[in-house]
MARTI-698491 format. One record per residue (C-alpha): chain; z, x, y; residue number from 1. Coordinates in steps of 0.5 Angstrom, whole numbers, m for minus. Last residue first. Example, Ala and Ser with C-alpha at 12.3 -4.5 7.8 and 13.67 -1.06 7.14 Angstrom:
REM MARTI-698491
<atom><ch>A</ch><zz>14</zz><xx>27</xx><yy>m2</yy><i>2</i></atom>
<atom><ch>A</ch><zz>16</zz><xx>25</xx><yy>m9</yy><i>1</i></atom>
***
This chain:
REM MARTI-698491
<atom><ch>A</ch><zz>m36</zz><xx>m14</xx><yy>m35</yy><i>284</i></atom>
<atom><ch>A</ch><zz>m41</zz><xx>m20</xx><yy>m37</yy><i>283</i></atom>
<atom><ch>A</ch><zz>m40</zz><xx>m23</xx><yy>m30</yy><i>282</i></atom>
<atom><ch>A</ch><zz>m38</zz><xx>m30</xx><yy>m32</yy><i>281</i></atom>
<atom><ch>A</ch><zz>m34</zz><xx>m26</xx><yy>m38</yy><i>280</i></atom>
<atom><ch>A</ch><zz>m30</zz><xx>m22</xx><yy>m33</yy><i>279</i></atom>
<atom><ch>A</ch><zz>m29</zz><xx>m27</xx><yy>m28</yy><i>278</i></atom>
<atom><ch>A</ch><zz>m26</zz><xx>m31</xx><yy>m33</yy><i>277</i></atom>
<atom><ch>A</ch><zz>m21</zz><xx>m26</xx><yy>m36</yy><i>276</i></atom>
<atom><ch>A</ch><zz>m19</zz><xx>m25</xx><yy>m29</yy><i>275</i></atom>
<atom><ch>A</ch><zz>m16</zz><xx>m32</xx><yy>m28</yy><i>274</i></atom>
<atom><ch>A</ch><zz>m13</zz><xx>m31</xx><yy>m35</yy><i>273</i></atom>
<atom><ch>A</ch><zz>m10</zz><xx>m25</xx><yy>m33</yy><i>272</i></atom>
<atom><ch>A</ch><zz>m7</zz><xx>m28</xx><yy>m27</yy><i>271</i></atom>
<atom><ch>A</ch><zz>m5</zz><xx>m34</xx><yy>m30</yy><i>270</i></atom>
<atom><ch>A</ch><zz>0</zz><xx>m30</xx><yy>m35</yy><i>269</i></atom>
<atom><ch>A</ch><zz>6</zz><xx>m33</xx><yy>m32</yy><i>268</i></atom>
<atom><ch>A</ch><zz>5</zz><xx>m38</xx><yy>m27</yy><i>267</i></atom>
<atom><ch>A</ch><zz>2</zz><xx>m36</xx><yy>m20</yy><i>266</i></atom>
<atom><ch>A</ch><zz>5</zz><xx>m32</xx><yy>m14</yy><i>265</i></atom>
<atom><ch>A</ch><zz>8</zz><xx>m26</xx><yy>m19</yy><i>264</i></atom>
<atom><ch>A</ch><zz>1</zz><xx>m24</xx><yy>m20</yy><i>263</i></atom>
<atom><ch>A</ch><zz>m2</zz><xx>m25</xx><yy>m14</yy><i>262</i></atom>
<atom><ch>A</ch><zz>m1</zz><xx>m18</xx><yy>m10</yy><i>261</i></atom>
<atom><ch>A</ch><zz>m2</zz><xx>m14</xx><yy>m16</yy><i>260</i></atom>
<atom><ch>A</ch><zz>m8</zz><xx>m17</xx><yy>m19</yy><i>259</i></atom>
<atom><ch>A</ch><zz>m12</zz><xx>m18</xx><yy>m12</yy><i>258</i></atom>
<atom><ch>A</ch><zz>m10</zz><xx>m10</xx><yy>m11</yy><i>257</i></atom>
<atom><ch>A</ch><zz>m13</zz><xx>m8</xx><yy>m17</yy><i>256</i></atom>
<atom><ch>A</ch><zz>m20</zz><xx>m12</xx><yy>m16</yy><i>255</i></atom>
<atom><ch>A</ch><zz>m20</zz><xx>m10</xx><yy>m9</yy><i>254</i></atom>
<atom><ch>A</ch><zz>m19</zz><xx>m2</xx><yy>m11</yy><i>253</i></atom>
<atom><ch>A</ch><zz>m24</zz><xx>m2</xx><yy>m16</yy><i>252</i></atom>
<atom><ch>A</ch><zz>m21</zz><xx>m1</xx><yy>m23</yy><i>251</i></atom>
<atom><ch>A</ch><zz>m25</zz><xx>m7</xx><yy>m26</yy><i>250</i></atom>
<atom><ch>A</ch><zz>m31</zz><xx>m4</xx><yy>m24</yy><i>249</i></atom>
<atom><ch>A</ch><zz>m37</zz><xx>m9</xx><yy>m23</yy><i>248</i></atom>
<atom><ch>A</ch><zz>m38</zz><xx>m7</xx><yy>m16</yy><i>247</i></atom>
<atom><ch>A</ch><zz>m41</zz><xx>m13</xx><yy>m12</yy><i>246</i></atom>
<atom><ch>A</ch><zz>m40</zz><xx>m18</xx><yy>m17</yy><i>245</i></atom>
<atom><ch>A</ch><zz>m33</zz><xx>m15</xx><yy>m19</yy><i>244</i></atom>
<atom><ch>A</ch><zz>m31</zz><xx>m16</xx><yy>m11</yy><i>243</i></atom>
<atom><ch>A</ch><zz>m33</zz><xx>m23</xx><yy>m11</yy><i>242</i></atom>
<atom><ch>A</ch><zz>m31</zz><xx>m26</xx><yy>m17</yy><i>241</i></atom>
<atom><ch>A</ch><zz>m24</zz><xx>m23</xx><yy>m17</yy><i>240</i></atom>
<atom><ch>A</ch><zz>m23</zz><xx>m25</xx><yy>m10</yy><i>239</i></atom>
<atom><ch>A</ch><zz>m26</zz><xx>m32</xx><yy>m12</yy><i>238</i></atom>
<atom><ch>A</ch><zz>m21</zz><xx>m33</xx><yy>m18</yy><i>237</i></atom>
<atom><ch>A</ch><zz>m16</zz><xx>m32</xx><yy>m13</yy><i>236</i></atom>
<atom><ch>A</ch><zz>m18</zz><xx>m37</xx><yy>m8</yy><i>235</i></atom>
<atom><ch>A</ch><zz>m19</zz><xx>m42</xx><yy>m14</yy><i>234</i></atom>
<atom><ch>A</ch><zz>m12</zz><xx>m41</xx><yy>m17</yy><i>233</i></atom>
<atom><ch>A</ch><zz>m9</zz><xx>m42</xx><yy>m10</yy><i>232</i></atom>
<atom><ch>A</ch><zz>m11</zz><xx>m49</xx><yy>m10</yy><i>231</i></atom>
<atom><ch>A</ch><zz>m14</zz><xx>m54</xx><yy>m4</yy><i>230</i></atom>
<atom><ch>A</ch><zz>m18</zz><xx>m60</xx><yy>m7</yy><i>229</i></atom>
<atom><ch>A</ch><zz>m20</zz><xx>m65</xx><yy>m2</yy><i>228</i></atom>
<atom><ch>A</ch><zz>m18</zz><xx>m70</xx><yy>3</yy><i>227</i></atom>
<atom><ch>A</ch><zz>m13</zz><xx>m65</xx><yy>7</yy><i>226</i></atom>
<atom><ch>A</ch><zz>m7</zz><xx>m68</xx><yy>11</yy><i>225</i></atom>
<atom><ch>A</ch><zz>m9</zz><xx>m74</xx><yy>16</yy><i>224</i></atom>
<atom><ch>A</ch><zz>m5</zz><xx>m69</xx><yy>21</yy><i>223</i></atom>
<atom><ch>A</ch><zz>m10</zz><xx>m64</xx><yy>19</yy><i>222</i></atom>
<atom><ch>A</ch><zz>m9</zz><xx>m59</xx><yy>25</yy><i>221</i></atom>
<atom><ch>A</ch><zz>m13</zz><xx>m52</xx><yy>25</yy><i>220</i></atom>
<atom><ch>A</ch><zz>m18</zz><xx>m54</xx><yy>30</yy><i>219</i></atom>
<atom><ch>A</ch><zz>m22</zz><xx>m48</xx><yy>31</yy><i>218</i></atom>
<atom><ch>A</ch><zz>m24</zz><xx>m45</xx><yy>38</yy><i>217</i></atom>
<atom><ch>A</ch><zz>m30</zz><xx>m40</xx><yy>38</yy><i>216</i></atom>
<atom><ch>A</ch><zz>m31</zz><xx>m34</xx><yy>42</yy><i>215</i></atom>
<atom><ch>A</ch><zz>m38</zz><xx>m31</xx><yy>42</yy><i>214</i></atom>
<atom><ch>A</ch><zz>m37</zz><xx>m27</xx><yy>49</yy><i>213</i></atom>
<atom><ch>A</ch><zz>m33</zz><xx>m22</xx><yy>46</yy><i>212</i></atom>
<atom><ch>A</ch><zz>m39</zz><xx>m21</xx><yy>41</yy><i>211</i></atom>
<atom><ch>A</ch><zz>m36</zz><xx>m18</xx><yy>34</yy><i>210</i></atom>
<atom><ch>A</ch><zz>m40</zz><xx>m14</xx><yy>29</yy><i>209</i></atom>
<atom><ch>A</ch><zz>m40</zz><xx>m13</xx><yy>22</yy><i>208</i></atom>
<atom><ch>A</ch><zz>m45</zz><xx>m8</xx><yy>20</yy><i>207</i></atom>
<atom><ch>A</ch><zz>m51</zz><xx>m7</xx><yy>16</yy><i>206</i></atom>
<atom><ch>A</ch><zz>m55</zz><xx>m3</xx><yy>11</yy><i>205</i></atom>
<atom><ch>A</ch><zz>m54</zz><xx>m8</xx><yy>5</yy><i>204</i></atom>
<atom><ch>A</ch><zz>m48</zz><xx>m6</xx><yy>2</yy><i>203</i></atom>
<atom><ch>A</ch><zz>m45</zz><xx>m7</xx><yy>9</yy><i>202</i></atom>
<atom><ch>A</ch><zz>m48</zz><xx>m14</xx><yy>9</yy><i>201</i></atom>
<atom><ch>A</ch><zz>m44</zz><xx>m15</xx><yy>3</yy><i>200</i></atom>
<atom><ch>A</ch><zz>m38</zz><xx>m12</xx><yy>5</yy><i>199</i></atom>
<atom><ch>A</ch><zz>m38</zz><xx>m17</xx><yy>11</yy><i>198</i></atom>
<atom><ch>A</ch><zz>m39</zz><xx>m23</xx><yy>6</yy><i>197</i></atom>
<atom><ch>A</ch><zz>m33</zz><xx>m20</xx><yy>2</yy><i>196</i></atom>
<atom><ch>A</ch><zz>m28</zz><xx>m19</xx><yy>8</yy><i>195</i></atom>
<atom><ch>A</ch><zz>m27</zz><xx>m27</xx><yy>8</yy><i>194</i></atom>
<atom><ch>A</ch><zz>m30</zz><xx>m30</xx><yy>3</yy><i>193</i></atom>
<atom><ch>A</ch><zz>m24</zz><xx>m31</xx><yy>m2</yy><i>192</i></atom>
<atom><ch>A</ch><zz>m22</zz><xx>m39</xx><yy>1</yy><i>191</i></atom>
<atom><ch>A</ch><zz>m24</zz><xx>m45</xx><yy>m2</yy><i>190</i></atom>
<atom><ch>A</ch><zz>m26</zz><xx>m48</xx><yy>m8</yy><i>189</i></atom>
<atom><ch>A</ch><zz>m32</zz><xx>m45</xx><yy>m12</yy><i>188</i></atom>
<atom><ch>A</ch><zz>m36</zz><xx>m39</xx><yy>m12</yy><i>187</i></atom>
<atom><ch>A</ch><zz>m41</zz><xx>m39</xx><yy>m18</yy><i>186</i></atom>
<atom><ch>A</ch><zz>m47</zz><xx>m37</xx><yy>m14</yy><i>185</i></atom>
<atom><ch>A</ch><zz>m44</zz><xx>m30</xx><yy>m11</yy><i>184</i></atom>
<atom><ch>A</ch><zz>m47</zz><xx>m30</xx><yy>m4</yy><i>183</i></atom>
<atom><ch>A</ch><zz>m53</zz><xx>m28</xx><yy>m1</yy><i>182</i></atom>
<atom><ch>A</ch><zz>m55</zz><xx>m21</xx><yy>3</yy><i>181</i></atom>
<atom><ch>A</ch><zz>m58</zz><xx>m25</xx><yy>9</yy><i>180</i></atom>
<atom><ch>A</ch><zz>m63</zz><xx>m20</xx><yy>12</yy><i>179</i></atom>
<atom><ch>A</ch><zz>m69</zz><xx>m25</xx><yy>13</yy><i>178</i></atom>
<atom><ch>A</ch><zz>m64</zz><xx>m31</xx><yy>16</yy><i>177</i></atom>
<atom><ch>A</ch><zz>m62</zz><xx>m26</xx><yy>21</yy><i>176</i></atom>
<atom><ch>A</ch><zz>m54</zz><xx>m27</xx><yy>22</yy><i>175</i></atom>
<atom><ch>A</ch><zz>m49</zz><xx>m31</xx><yy>24</yy><i>174</i></atom>
<atom><ch>A</ch><zz>m42</zz><xx>m33</xx><yy>23</yy><i>173</i></atom>
<atom><ch>A</ch><zz>m36</zz><xx>m38</xx><yy>26</yy><i>172</i></atom>
<atom><ch>A</ch><zz>m30</zz><xx>m41</xx><yy>22</yy><i>171</i></atom>
<atom><ch>A</ch><zz>m31</zz><xx>m35</xx><yy>17</yy><i>170</i></atom>
<atom><ch>A</ch><zz>m25</zz><xx>m31</xx><yy>19</yy><i>169</i></atom>
<atom><ch>A</ch><zz>m27</zz><xx>m24</xx><yy>21</yy><i>168</i></atom>
<atom><ch>A</ch><zz>m28</zz><xx>m17</xx><yy>18</yy><i>167</i></atom>
<atom><ch>A</ch><zz>m28</zz><xx>m9</xx><yy>19</yy><i>166</i></atom>
<atom><ch>A</ch><zz>m30</zz><xx>m10</xx><yy>26</yy><i>165</i></atom>
<atom><ch>A</ch><zz>m35</zz><xx>m6</xx><yy>30</yy><i>164</i></atom>
<atom><ch>A</ch><zz>m37</zz><xx>m7</xx><yy>37</yy><i>163</i></atom>
<atom><ch>A</ch><zz>m41</zz><xx>m12</xx><yy>42</yy><i>162</i></atom>
<atom><ch>A</ch><zz>m40</zz><xx>m10</xx><yy>49</yy><i>161</i></atom>
<atom><ch>A</ch><zz>m35</zz><xx>m14</xx><yy>54</yy><i>160</i></atom>
<atom><ch>A</ch><zz>m30</zz><xx>m8</xx><yy>55</yy><i>159</i></atom>
<atom><ch>A</ch><zz>m25</zz><xx>m13</xx><yy>55</yy><i>158</i></atom>
<atom><ch>A</ch><zz>m25</zz><xx>m14</xx><yy>48</yy><i>157</i></atom>
<atom><ch>A</ch><zz>m26</zz><xx>m7</xx><yy>46</yy><i>156</i></atom>
<atom><ch>A</ch><zz>m19</zz><xx>m5</xx><yy>49</yy><i>155</i></atom>
<atom><ch>A</ch><zz>m16</zz><xx>m11</xx><yy>46</yy><i>154</i></atom>
<atom><ch>A</ch><zz>m18</zz><xx>m10</xx><yy>39</yy><i>153</i></atom>
<atom><ch>A</ch><zz>m14</zz><xx>m16</xx><yy>36</yy><i>152</i></atom>
<atom><ch>A</ch><zz>m11</zz><xx>m18</xx><yy>30</yy><i>151</i></atom>
<atom><ch>A</ch><zz>m11</zz><xx>m24</xx><yy>25</yy><i>150</i></atom>
<atom><ch>A</ch><zz>m9</zz><xx>m21</xx><yy>17</yy><i>149</i></atom>
<atom><ch>A</ch><zz>m14</zz><xx>m21</xx><yy>12</yy><i>148</i></atom>
<atom><ch>A</ch><zz>m13</zz><xx>m22</xx><yy>5</yy><i>147</i></atom>
<atom><ch>A</ch><zz>m10</zz><xx>m29</xx><yy>3</yy><i>146</i></atom>
<atom><ch>A</ch><zz>m4</zz><xx>m32</xx><yy>0</yy><i>145</i></atom>
<atom><ch>A</ch><zz>2</zz><xx>m29</xx><yy>5</yy><i>144</i></atom>
<atom><ch>A</ch><zz>m1</zz><xx>m23</xx><yy>7</yy><i>143</i></atom>
<atom><ch>A</ch><zz>m5</zz><xx>m17</xx><yy>5</yy><i>142</i></atom>
<atom><ch>A</ch><zz>m10</zz><xx>m13</xx><yy>9</yy><i>141</i></atom>
<atom><ch>A</ch><zz>m16</zz><xx>m12</xx><yy>12</yy><i>140</i></atom>
<atom><ch>A</ch><zz>m14</zz><xx>m13</xx><yy>19</yy><i>139</i></atom>
<atom><ch>A</ch><zz>m18</zz><xx>m19</xx><yy>21</yy><i>138</i></atom>
<atom><ch>A</ch><zz>m22</zz><xx>m20</xx><yy>27</yy><i>137</i></atom>
<atom><ch>A</ch><zz>m22</zz><xx>m21</xx><yy>35</yy><i>136</i></atom>
<atom><ch>A</ch><zz>m16</zz><xx>m25</xx><yy>35</yy><i>135</i></atom>
<atom><ch>A</ch><zz>m15</zz><xx>m29</xx><yy>42</yy><i>134</i></atom>
<atom><ch>A</ch><zz>m10</zz><xx>m31</xx><yy>47</yy><i>133</i></atom>
<atom><ch>A</ch><zz>m11</zz><xx>m35</xx><yy>53</yy><i>132</i></atom>
<atom><ch>A</ch><zz>m14</zz><xx>m41</xx><yy>51</yy><i>131</i></atom>
<atom><ch>A</ch><zz>m8</zz><xx>m45</xx><yy>49</yy><i>130</i></atom>
<atom><ch>A</ch><zz>m11</zz><xx>m47</xx><yy>42</yy><i>129</i></atom>
<atom><ch>A</ch><zz>m12</zz><xx>m40</xx><yy>40</yy><i>128</i></atom>
<atom><ch>A</ch><zz>m20</zz><xx>m37</xx><yy>41</yy><i>127</i></atom>
<atom><ch>A</ch><zz>m22</zz><xx>m34</xx><yy>35</yy><i>126</i></atom>
<atom><ch>A</ch><zz>m27</zz><xx>m28</xx><yy>37</yy><i>125</i></atom>
<atom><ch>A</ch><zz>m34</zz><xx>m28</xx><yy>35</yy><i>124</i></atom>
<atom><ch>A</ch><zz>m38</zz><xx>m26</xx><yy>29</yy><i>123</i></atom>
<atom><ch>A</ch><zz>m45</zz><xx>m22</xx><yy>27</yy><i>122</i></atom>
<atom><ch>A</ch><zz>m46</zz><xx>m20</xx><yy>20</yy><i>121</i></atom>
<atom><ch>A</ch><zz>m51</zz><xx>m14</xx><yy>22</yy><i>120</i></atom>
<atom><ch>A</ch><zz>m58</zz><xx>m13</xx><yy>19</yy><i>119</i></atom>
<atom><ch>A</ch><zz>m62</zz><xx>m14</xx><yy>25</yy><i>118</i></atom>
<atom><ch>A</ch><zz>m69</zz><xx>m14</xx><yy>25</yy><i>117</i></atom>
<atom><ch>A</ch><zz>m69</zz><xx>m13</xx><yy>32</yy><i>116</i></atom>
<atom><ch>A</ch><zz>m63</zz><xx>m12</xx><yy>36</yy><i>115</i></atom>
<atom><ch>A</ch><zz>m63</zz><xx>m13</xx><yy>43</yy><i>114</i></atom>
<atom><ch>A</ch><zz>m67</zz><xx>m20</xx><yy>42</yy><i>113</i></atom>
<atom><ch>A</ch><zz>m62</zz><xx>m21</xx><yy>37</yy><i>112</i></atom>
<atom><ch>A</ch><zz>m56</zz><xx>m19</xx><yy>42</yy><i>111</i></atom>
<atom><ch>A</ch><zz>m59</zz><xx>m24</xx><yy>47</yy><i>110</i></atom>
<atom><ch>A</ch><zz>m59</zz><xx>m30</xx><yy>42</yy><i>109</i></atom>
<atom><ch>A</ch><zz>m52</zz><xx>m29</xx><yy>42</yy><i>108</i></atom>
<atom><ch>A</ch><zz>m50</zz><xx>m29</xx><yy>49</yy><i>107</i></atom>
<atom><ch>A</ch><zz>m54</zz><xx>m35</xx><yy>50</yy><i>106</i></atom>
<atom><ch>A</ch><zz>m51</zz><xx>m39</xx><yy>45</yy><i>105</i></atom>
<atom><ch>A</ch><zz>m44</zz><xx>m36</xx><yy>47</yy><i>104</i></atom>
<atom><ch>A</ch><zz>m46</zz><xx>m39</xx><yy>54</yy><i>103</i></atom>
<atom><ch>A</ch><zz>m39</zz><xx>m43</xx><yy>55</yy><i>102</i></atom>
<atom><ch>A</ch><zz>m34</zz><xx>m42</xx><yy>50</yy><i>101</i></atom>
<atom><ch>A</ch><zz>m36</zz><xx>m45</xx><yy>43</yy><i>100</i></atom>
<atom><ch>A</ch><zz>m32</zz><xx>m51</xx><yy>39</yy><i>99</i></atom>
<atom><ch>A</ch><zz>m31</zz><xx>m51</xx><yy>32</yy><i>98</i></atom>
<atom><ch>A</ch><zz>m29</zz><xx>m57</xx><yy>28</yy><i>97</i></atom>
<atom><ch>A</ch><zz>m35</zz><xx>m58</xx><yy>23</yy><i>96</i></atom>
<atom><ch>A</ch><zz>m34</zz><xx>m50</xx><yy>21</yy><i>95</i></atom>
<atom><ch>A</ch><zz>m40</zz><xx>m46</xx><yy>24</yy><i>94</i></atom>
<atom><ch>A</ch><zz>m46</zz><xx>m42</xx><yy>21</yy><i>93</i></atom>
<atom><ch>A</ch><zz>m51</zz><xx>m39</xx><yy>26</yy><i>92</i></atom>
<atom><ch>A</ch><zz>m57</zz><xx>m37</xx><yy>23</yy><i>91</i></atom>
<atom><ch>A</ch><zz>m63</zz><xx>m33</xx><yy>26</yy><i>90</i></atom>
<atom><ch>A</ch><zz>m71</zz><xx>m34</xx><yy>25</yy><i>89</i></atom>
<atom><ch>A</ch><zz>m69</zz><xx>m41</xx><yy>24</yy><i>88</i></atom>
<atom><ch>A</ch><zz>m73</zz><xx>m46</xx><yy>19</yy><i>87</i></atom>
<atom><ch>A</ch><zz>m66</zz><xx>m47</xx><yy>15</yy><i>86</i></atom>
<atom><ch>A</ch><zz>m66</zz><xx>m51</xx><yy>9</yy><i>85</i></atom>
<atom><ch>A</ch><zz>m64</zz><xx>m45</xx><yy>4</yy><i>84</i></atom>
<atom><ch>A</ch><zz>m59</zz><xx>m41</xx><yy>9</yy><i>83</i></atom>
<atom><ch>A</ch><zz>m55</zz><xx>m48</xx><yy>10</yy><i>82</i></atom>
<atom><ch>A</ch><zz>m53</zz><xx>m47</xx><yy>3</yy><i>81</i></atom>
<atom><ch>A</ch><zz>m48</zz><xx>m42</xx><yy>6</yy><i>80</i></atom>
<atom><ch>A</ch><zz>m44</zz><xx>m48</xx><yy>8</yy><i>79</i></atom>
<atom><ch>A</ch><zz>m43</zz><xx>m50</xx><yy>1</yy><i>78</i></atom>
<atom><ch>A</ch><zz>m38</zz><xx>m44</xx><yy>0</yy><i>77</i></atom>
<atom><ch>A</ch><zz>m32</zz><xx>m48</xx><yy>3</yy><i>76</i></atom>
<atom><ch>A</ch><zz>m32</zz><xx>m52</xx><yy>m3</yy><i>75</i></atom>
<atom><ch>A</ch><zz>m32</zz><xx>m59</xx><yy>m5</yy><i>74</i></atom>
<atom><ch>A</ch><zz>m31</zz><xx>m61</xx><yy>m13</yy><i>73</i></atom>
<atom><ch>A</ch><zz>m36</zz><xx>m66</xx><yy>m16</yy><i>72</i></atom>
<atom><ch>A</ch><zz>m42</zz><xx>m65</xx><yy>m11</yy><i>71</i></atom>
<atom><ch>A</ch><zz>m45</zz><xx>m70</xx><yy>m8</yy><i>70</i></atom>
<atom><ch>A</ch><zz>m49</zz><xx>m66</xx><yy>m3</yy><i>69</i></atom>
<atom><ch>A</ch><zz>m53</zz><xx>m70</xx><yy>2</yy><i>68</i></atom>
<atom><ch>A</ch><zz>m57</zz><xx>m66</xx><yy>7</yy><i>67</i></atom>
<atom><ch>A</ch><zz>m57</zz><xx>m69</xx><yy>14</yy><i>66</i></atom>
<atom><ch>A</ch><zz>m63</zz><xx>m65</xx><yy>18</yy><i>65</i></atom>
<atom><ch>A</ch><zz>m62</zz><xx>m65</xx><yy>26</yy><i>64</i></atom>
<atom><ch>A</ch><zz>m67</zz><xx>m64</xx><yy>32</yy><i>63</i></atom>
<atom><ch>A</ch><zz>m68</zz><xx>m71</xx><yy>33</yy><i>62</i></atom>
<atom><ch>A</ch><zz>m60</zz><xx>m72</xx><yy>33</yy><i>61</i></atom>
<atom><ch>A</ch><zz>m59</zz><xx>m80</xx><yy>34</yy><i>60</i></atom>
<atom><ch>A</ch><zz>m62</zz><xx>m83</xx><yy>28</yy><i>59</i></atom>
<atom><ch>A</ch><zz>m61</zz><xx>m78</xx><yy>22</yy><i>58</i></atom>
<atom><ch>A</ch><zz>m55</zz><xx>m74</xx><yy>25</yy><i>57</i></atom>
<atom><ch>A</ch><zz>m51</zz><xx>m80</xx><yy>27</yy><i>56</i></atom>
<atom><ch>A</ch><zz>m53</zz><xx>m84</xx><yy>21</yy><i>55</i></atom>
<atom><ch>A</ch><zz>m52</zz><xx>m79</xx><yy>16</yy><i>54</i></atom>
<atom><ch>A</ch><zz>m44</zz><xx>m78</xx><yy>19</yy><i>53</i></atom>
<atom><ch>A</ch><zz>m43</zz><xx>m85</xx><yy>19</yy><i>52</i></atom>
<atom><ch>A</ch><zz>m44</zz><xx>m85</xx><yy>12</yy><i>51</i></atom>
<atom><ch>A</ch><zz>m40</zz><xx>m79</xx><yy>10</yy><i>50</i></atom>
<atom><ch>A</ch><zz>m35</zz><xx>m82</xx><yy>14</yy><i>49</i></atom>
<atom><ch>A</ch><zz>m35</zz><xx>m89</xx><yy>10</yy><i>48</i></atom>
<atom><ch>A</ch><zz>m35</zz><xx>m84</xx><yy>3</yy><i>47</i></atom>
<atom><ch>A</ch><zz>m42</zz><xx>m84</xx><yy>m1</yy><i>46</i></atom>
<atom><ch>A</ch><zz>m44</zz><xx>m77</xx><yy>3</yy><i>45</i></atom>
<atom><ch>A</ch><zz>m38</zz><xx>m73</xx><yy>0</yy><i>44</i></atom>
<atom><ch>A</ch><zz>m41</zz><xx>m66</xx><yy>0</yy><i>43</i></atom>
<atom><ch>A</ch><zz>m44</zz><xx>m67</xx><yy>7</yy><i>42</i></atom>
<atom><ch>A</ch><zz>m49</zz><xx>m61</xx><yy>9</yy><i>41</i></atom>
<atom><ch>A</ch><zz>m51</zz><xx>m62</xx><yy>17</yy><i>40</i></atom>
<atom><ch>A</ch><zz>m57</zz><xx>m58</xx><yy>19</yy><i>39</i></atom>
<atom><ch>A</ch><zz>m58</zz><xx>m57</xx><yy>27</yy><i>38</i></atom>
<atom><ch>A</ch><zz>m65</zz><xx>m54</xx><yy>30</yy><i>37</i></atom>
<atom><ch>A</ch><zz>m66</zz><xx>m50</xx><yy>35</yy><i>36</i></atom>
<atom><ch>A</ch><zz>m74</zz><xx>m48</xx><yy>38</yy><i>35</i></atom>
<atom><ch>A</ch><zz>m76</zz><xx>m54</xx><yy>42</yy><i>34</i></atom>
<atom><ch>A</ch><zz>m72</zz><xx>m51</xx><yy>48</yy><i>33</i></atom>
<atom><ch>A</ch><zz>m67</zz><xx>m45</xx><yy>46</yy><i>32</i></atom>
<atom><ch>A</ch><zz>m60</zz><xx>m48</xx><yy>47</yy><i>31</i></atom>
<atom><ch>A</ch><zz>m57</zz><xx>m47</xx><yy>54</yy><i>30</i></atom>
<atom><ch>A</ch><zz>m50</zz><xx>m50</xx><yy>52</yy><i>29</i></atom>
<atom><ch>A</ch><zz>m46</zz><xx>m56</xx><yy>54</yy><i>28</i></atom>
<atom><ch>A</ch><zz>m49</zz><xx>m61</xx><yy>52</yy><i>27</i></atom>
<atom><ch>A</ch><zz>m52</zz><xx>m60</xx><yy>46</yy><i>26</i></atom>
<atom><ch>A</ch><zz>m47</zz><xx>m55</xx><yy>43</yy><i>25</i></atom>
<atom><ch>A</ch><zz>m41</zz><xx>m60</xx><yy>45</yy><i>24</i></atom>
<atom><ch>A</ch><zz>m45</zz><xx>m66</xx><yy>42</yy><i>23</i></atom>
<atom><ch>A</ch><zz>m45</zz><xx>m62</xx><yy>35</yy><i>22</i></atom>
<atom><ch>A</ch><zz>m38</zz><xx>m60</xx><yy>35</yy><i>21</i></atom>
<atom><ch>A</ch><zz>m36</zz><xx>m67</xx><yy>37</yy><i>20</i></atom>
<atom><ch>A</ch><zz>m40</zz><xx>m71</xx><yy>32</yy><i>19</i></atom>
<atom><ch>A</ch><zz>m39</zz><xx>m66</xx><yy>26</yy><i>18</i></atom>
<atom><ch>A</ch><zz>m31</zz><xx>m66</xx><yy>27</yy><i>17</i></atom>
<atom><ch>A</ch><zz>m31</zz><xx>m73</xx><yy>28</yy><i>16</i></atom>
<atom><ch>A</ch><zz>m35</zz><xx>m75</xx><yy>22</yy><i>15</i></atom>
<atom><ch>A</ch><zz>m30</zz><xx>m70</xx><yy>18</yy><i>14</i></atom>
<atom><ch>A</ch><zz>m30</zz><xx>m73</xx><yy>11</yy><i>13</i></atom>
<atom><ch>A</ch><zz>m33</zz><xx>m67</xx><yy>8</yy><i>12</i></atom>
<atom><ch>A</ch><zz>m37</zz><xx>m63</xx><yy>12</yy><i>11</i></atom>
<atom><ch>A</ch><zz>m42</zz><xx>m57</xx><yy>12</yy><i>10</i></atom>
<atom><ch>A</ch><zz>m45</zz><xx>m54</xx><yy>18</yy><i>9</i></atom>
<atom><ch>A</ch><zz>m51</zz><xx>m51</xx><yy>21</yy><i>8</i></atom>
<atom><ch>A</ch><zz>m54</zz><xx>m48</xx><yy>27</yy><i>7</i></atom>
<atom><ch>A</ch><zz>m61</zz><xx>m46</xx><yy>26</yy><i>6</i></atom>
<atom><ch>A</ch><zz>m64</zz><xx>m41</xx><yy>32</yy><i>5</i></atom>
<atom><ch>A</ch><zz>m71</zz><xx>m39</xx><yy>33</yy><i>4</i></atom>
<atom><ch>A</ch><zz>m75</zz><xx>m44</xx><yy>30</yy><i>3</i></atom>
<atom><ch>A</ch><zz>m82</zz><xx>m45</xx><yy>26</yy><i>2</i></atom>
<atom><ch>A</ch><zz>m80</zz><xx>m40</xx><yy>20</yy><i>1</i></atom>
***
């Protein structure tokens, strides 16, 4: 690895998001000189936005890598393919519509300097659009159509030192490349990795850490709509696949909770079908 830091993101028809995320990092953050690269994985490269993204990264960003990944079904899990292409010792993955608070990169690299051979999943607080409120983590409980509820540890945040959390949204995450535990390769669609990836780091001897100064603001608004498939059944299947992949136990707490939480939220018998698909995929 000949770089210190890889900053990567995946995109699907979001040229504006890529542009402003990359340029804000290059203009306003103290990136390691000659030792930082950007990777953009584009899952709709033939669209007009895809072509514009390729031109921007390939011709305007000297330290940029544009990777075309023309998959039939886009997925939030494509961004983790960044690990395979990264030359950095440390990896920072962000959604392609995320802005970081001042000095966030500097503070992240200081954390790694202080924690050699880091086995932790490193994240930061979500900053809401008004920029005066935040969530440091997800509480590990069910709400709506997902596992995880935004919450804050105000006392730990105000101390300003890194602290352990149970899980966090995956719009920003970082880790040492050599200690990436991997994810299940057949996840698809969107959602389900929150909590799962944190658990994989714990199984690998690490923790999930929040750095208070690694704040990130996420553009949640989609006034033009979501341009890709987004269905609940994909997320439910991912929950089954992830927790069965780790524990291979149909009686595991998370498998049973997933079943009970969603069984009345999708058409009758669908939950049994999804569980059977996961069992067959993992030969359980």
